[in-house]
N, C-alpha and C positions, 0 to 999 in steps of 0.2 A: 814180797816181803811180809814179814810179820811185825805186829806191834812193838815187840821188843827190838827189833832192827831199827825201825824208825826212830823210836826214843833214843837209841844209842847214837845215831846219826845226828840227831838234833841236841844231843846232850841234854836231854830231858828225862825226868823221872817218869816211868810208867805207872798209872794208876788203873787198877782193875776195878771196875764198876759193875754192880750187878744189873742185868738187863731190865729187870723191873724199874730200878731207879731211873735208868734212862727214859724208860716209857713214861714215869710220872713226870720228870722234868719236861719232857715233850708236851705232855697233857697241860700241865700248869702253864707254861709258855705260850702255847697256842690259845689258851682260853683267856689268859691274862692279857693277851695283845688283842684279844677278839678277832683272831684270825689275820691280823696285818702281817704275821710273818707266815709267808707261804709255806705250808708243808703238807704233803699228801698224807693221807690215812695210811698208817704203817710205816711210814719213812723212818721211825725210830729203830726199825730193825736193821737198816742199813749201818747204824753205828753200834748195835748191839751184837750183830752177827755179821762181820764182814766177809766178803766173799775170797775164798783163797782158790787160787788157780794154779795147777800143777802141770807142767809142761812134759812129764816123763812119757805120756802116751804118744805125744808128737814126735819126741826124741827117738822113740824105740820103733814106732811104725812106718816113720818116714825118714828116719836117719838125718833128722834136722838139728843143726847146731846154732845155738844162740850166740850173737856177736859179743854180748857182754851180760854179766850177771845181774840179777835184779837189784843187787846193791849198788853196781856201778852205774846201772841205768837210772837209779834213784839220786845218785850223789855226784857223777861226773857231769861237767858243762861241755858237752861236745855234740856235734851234730847239727842238724839244720836250725834248731832253735837256740844254739849258743850266741848266734849273731844277734838275735832279738834281745837276750838278756844283757849283752855288753852295751848295747845303745841306751 
């Protein structure tokens, strides 16, 4: 799922922020709290450059079919964890 899709699911506005601003915020917060907020060096990159995964190679080479789309997996409340949410 992309950021636009997640914003649409949560009915929120998506705000694009430059990676250097994220880096600056992490720097200020880490030094402002004197390291009480545990964050490893370079962890800002996970927010600035999220990992994208594409399953086309898996579907083409191994003829694999997914049970549901990424949007359904993100929004539907089914499967083994559905019972934990209901409790």
